C-alpha positions as CSV (number, residue, x, y, z in Angstrom):
1,M,-13.3,1.7,12.2
2,T,-10.1,0.0,10.9
3,E,-9.7,-3.2,12.8
4,L,-8.1,-6.6,12.9
5,T,-10.1,-9.8,13.2
6,I,-8.9,-13.4,13.2
7,D,-10.9,-16.3,11.8
8,T,-9.6,-19.8,11.2
9,G,-6.1,-18.6,11.9
10,I,-6.0,-15.8,9.4
11,A,-5.9,-12.2,10.5
12,V,-7.9,-9.8,8.3
13,L,-7.0,-6.1,8.6
14,R,-9.9,-4.0,7.1
15,L,-9.2,-0.4,6.2
16,D,-12.3,1.6,7.2
17,H,-11.7,5.4,7.0
18,G,-14.1,7.5,5.1
19,P,-15.6,6.6,1.7
20,V,-12.3,5.7,0.0
21,N,-10.1,4.8,2.9
22,A,-7.9,7.8,2.4
23,M,-4.7,7.7,4.4
24,G,-4.1,10.2,7.2
25,T,-1.8,10.2,10.1
26,E,-4.2,8.3,12.4
27,L,-5.0,5.6,9.9
28,C,-1.3,5.0,9.1
29,R,-0.4,4.6,12.8
30,T,-3.4,2.3,13.3
31,V,-2.3,0.1,10.4
32,T,1.2,0.0,11.7
33,A,0.0,-1.1,15.2
34,L,-2.3,-3.7,13.8
35,C,0.5,-5.2,11.6
36,A,2.6,-5.5,14.7
37,E,-0.3,-7.2,16.5
38,A,-0.7,-9.6,13.6
39,A,3.0,-10.3,13.3
40,E,3.3,-11.1,17.1
41,G,0.0,-12.8,17.6
42,P,-1.3,-16.4,16.8
43,A,-2.5,-15.7,13.3
44,R,-0.7,-17.7,10.7
45,A,-1.1,-15.0,8.0
46,L,-2.4,-11.5,7.3
47,V,-4.9,-10.3,4.7
48,I,-5.4,-6.6,4.1
49,T,-8.5,-5.3,2.4
50,G,-10.7,-2.2,2.3
51,A,-14.2,-1.5,3.6
52,G,-16.7,0.0,1.1
53,P,-16.0,0.3,-2.6
54,A,-12.3,1.2,-2.4
55,F,-9.2,-0.5,-1.2
56,S,-7.6,2.9,-0.6
57,A,-7.3,6.1,-2.7
58,G,-4.0,6.9,-1.0
59,S,-3.0,9.9,1.0
60,D,-5.8,12.2,2.3
61,L,-4.8,15.2,0.2
62,R,-7.6,17.4,1.7
63,E,-6.4,16.7,5.2
64,L,-2.9,17.4,4.1
65,L,-3.8,20.8,2.6
66,R,-5.8,21.7,5.7
67,G,-3.0,20.7,8.0
68,G,-0.3,22.5,6.1
69,A,3.5,22.1,6.4
70,S,3.4,21.1,10.1
71,Y,1.0,18.3,9.3
72,V,3.6,16.8,7.0
73,D,6.0,16.5,10.0
74,D,3.8,13.9,11.5
75,F,2.2,12.3,8.5
76,F,5.1,11.6,6.3
77,P,7.0,9.3,8.8
78,A,3.7,7.7,9.7
79,L,3.0,6.9,6.0
80,A,6.6,5.5,5.5
81,G,6.3,3.6,8.8
82,M,3.0,2.0,7.7
83,F,4.5,0.8,4.4
84,G,7.5,-0.6,6.3
85,A,5.3,-2.4,8.8
86,V,3.3,-4.2,6.1
87,F,6.5,-5.0,4.1
88,S,8.2,-6.5,7.1
89,V,5.5,-8.8,8.7
90,P,7.3,-12.1,8.9
91,K,4.2,-14.1,7.9
92,P,2.4,-14.4,4.6
93,V,0.6,-11.1,3.7
94,V,-2.1,-11.1,1.1
95,A,-3.7,-7.9,-0.3
96,A,-7.4,-8.3,-1.2
97,V,-7.7,-5.2,-3.5
98,N,-11.5,-4.8,-3.5
99,G,-11.6,-1.4,-5.3
100,H,-9.4,1.4,-6.5
101,A,-5.9,1.3,-5.1
102,I,-4.3,4.6,-5.9
103,A,-0.9,6.1,-4.8
104,G,-0.5,4.9,-1.2
105,G,-3.2,2.4,-1.8
106,C,-1.1,0.9,-4.6
107,L,2.0,0.8,-2.5
108,L,0.2,-0.9,0.4
109,A,-1.1,-3.6,-2.0
110,A,2.4,-4.0,-3.6
111,A,3.9,-4.5,-0.1
112,A,2.1,-7.8,0.2
113,D,3.5,-11.1,-0.7
114,F,0.5,-11.8,-3.0
115,T,-2.1,-9.5,-4.4
116,V,-5.6,-10.4,-5.5
117,M,-7.4,-7.6,-7.3
118,A,-11.0,-7.1,-8.4
119,G,-11.6,-7.1,-12.1
120,G,-13.8,-4.6,-13.9
121,A,-13.5,-0.8,-13.7
122,T,-11.1,-0.9,-10.8
123,K,-7.8,1.1,-11.1
124,I,-4.4,0.7,-9.5
125,G,-1.4,3.0,-9.9
126,A,1.1,5.3,-8.3
127,P,0.5,8.9,-9.7
128,E,2.6,10.6,-7.0
129,L,4.6,12.6,-9.6
130,K,1.3,14.1,-10.9
131,V,0.4,15.0,-7.3
132,G,3.8,16.7,-7.3
133,V,5.2,14.7,-4.4
134,P,8.1,12.2,-4.1
135,F,7.8,8.7,-2.7
136,P,9.0,7.8,0.7
137,R,12.1,5.7,0.1
138,I,10.3,2.5,1.4
139,G,7.7,3.0,-1.3
140,L,10.2,3.0,-4.1
141,E,11.9,-0.1,-2.6
142,I,8.6,-1.9,-2.5
143,L,7.9,-1.2,-6.1
144,R,11.4,-2.2,-7.1
145,H,11.1,-5.4,-5.1
146,R,7.7,-6.3,-6.7
147,L,8.3,-5.1,-10.3
148,G,12.0,-5.1,-10.9
149,E,13.9,-2.0,-12.0
150,V,12.4,-1.6,-15.5
151,N,8.7,-1.9,-14.6
152,A,9.1,0.0,-11.3
153,R,10.5,2.9,-13.3
154,K,7.5,2.6,-15.8
155,V,5.1,2.8,-12.9
156,V,6.8,5.6,-11.0
157,V,7.7,7.8,-13.9
158,G,4.6,7.1,-15.9
159,A,2.4,8.0,-13.0
160,H,-0.4,6.0,-14.6
161,N,-3.5,4.3,-13.2
162,Y,-3.7,0.8,-14.6
163,S,-6.6,-1.5,-15.4
164,P,-6.6,-4.8,-13.5
165,E,-5.5,-6.6,-16.7
166,D,-2.6,-4.3,-17.4
167,A,-1.6,-4.3,-13.7
168,A,-1.5,-8.1,-13.8
169,A,0.6,-8.0,-16.9
170,L,3.1,-5.7,-15.2
171,G,3.3,-7.9,-12.1
172,L,1.7,-5.2,-10.0
173,V,-1.0,-7.7,-9.0
174,D,-0.8,-11.5,-9.0
175,E,-4.4,-12.6,-9.6
176,L,-7.7,-11.1,-10.7
177,A,-11.1,-12.2,-9.2
178,D,-14.7,-11.2,-9.4
179,P,-15.3,-8.4,-6.9
180,E,-17.4,-10.5,-4.6
181,K,-14.8,-13.2,-4.6
182,V,-11.7,-11.1,-3.9
183,L,-11.6,-11.4,-0.1
184,P,-12.5,-15.1,0.0
185,R,-9.8,-15.9,-2.6
186,A,-7.2,-13.8,-0.7
187,I,-8.0,-15.7,2.5
188,E,-7.7,-19.0,0.6
189,V,-4.3,-17.9,-0.7
190,A,-3.2,-16.8,2.8
191,Q,-4.2,-20.2,4.2
192,R,-2.3,-22.1,1.5
193,L,0.8,-20.0,2.0
194,A,0.6,-20.5,5.8
195,E,0.0,-24.2,5.5
196,F,2.7,-25.5,3.1
197,T,5.7,-23.9,4.8
198,P,6.9,-23.9,8.4
199,P,6.6,-20.4,9.8
200,D,10.4,-20.0,10.5
201,T,11.2,-21.1,7.0
202,F,8.8,-18.6,5.5
203,A,10.0,-15.8,7.7
204,L,13.7,-16.4,6.9
205,T,13.0,-16.7,3.2
206,K,10.9,-13.5,3.1
207,A,13.8,-11.7,4.9
208,Q,16.2,-13.0,2.4
209,L,14.0,-11.8,-0.5
210,H,13.8,-8.4,1.1
211,R,17.4,-8.1,2.0
212,D,18.6,-6.0,-1.0
213,A,15.7,-3.6,-0.4
214,M,16.4,-3.3,3.3
215,D,20.2,-2.8,2.6
216,R,19.4,0.1,0.3
217,L,17.1,1.6,2.9
218,N,19.7,1.4,5.6
219,R,22.3,3.0,3.3
220,L,20.1,5.8,1.8
221,D,17.8,8.0,3.8
222,D,16.5,10.9,1.8
223,D,13.0,11.0,3.4
224,A,13.7,14.4,5.2
225,E,14.2,16.0,1.8
226,A,11.2,14.2,0.4
227,A,9.1,15.5,3.3
228,S,10.3,19.0,2.6
229,V,9.0,18.7,-1.0
230,W,5.6,17.6,0.3
231,Q,5.6,20.8,2.4
232,R,6.4,22.8,-0.6
233,R,3.5,21.3,-2.6
234,V,1.1,22.4,0.2
235,S,2.1,26.0,-0.2
236,D,2.7,26.4,-4.0
237,G,-0.7,25.1,-5.1
238,W,0.4,22.2,-7.2
239,T,-1.3,19.5,-5.1
240,Q,-4.5,21.6,-4.8
241,R,-4.6,21.9,-8.5
242,Y,-4.2,18.2,-8.9
243,L,-7.0,17.5,-6.4
244,D,-9.3,20.0,-8.2
245,S,-8.7,18.2,-11.5
246,L,-9.9,14.8,-10.2
247,S,-13.6,15.6,-9.8
248,G,-13.7,12.6,-7.5
249,R,-12.5,10.0,-10.0
250,P,-9.0,8.4,-10.6
251,R,-7.6,9.6,-13.9
252,N,-5.2,7.8,-16.3
């Protein structure tokens, strides 16, 4: 069960939904609620990680295809709301990417202020265009904020899954660690970020850093059109063909 725990002043949100923490409506709403709890509660910082071998493989495409077009009506705003909730926590947020972080998993990690990723065979990337679906606007703004215009375009248009080393070179992650040390290191970073700056100073500075992204979000709202494209992919077979091509493994 996805839950929030607090130890030594640091809240740890652990995604726990199936073998790869795939994102469905319920998980998205749970994460949004737990982010609000962490933001309003006594914890000084938030760490997000995954249970099991994966951080998150992104949207639950099987659930999407089973649910059909009507499922998108609930899921798409829940997905966008979750990304926005993580991005707007007014405290230090650190992602402990313990395994594959694909599509929505990549965006969730990128929404953090600092990202520690497991080395080795782990992959991270945003292959939404291969799935045939557009990003929620907040997802694009998160990537633009983290990577800048040029590298955000590379990640989005390339739809590529990156090795930890290549992701670090792009700026998609900040630090690599041995798999067993990812969570302890993320907690250590969260404690450092929480201790060296007064909370109100950090919150204001974070809001200032996010201001351009938030201004664009407030001016432009094309998520209704994006959701309609997701519905089209449910019916035209593109997403089903993509899912069939994976054979359970992330592809480059």
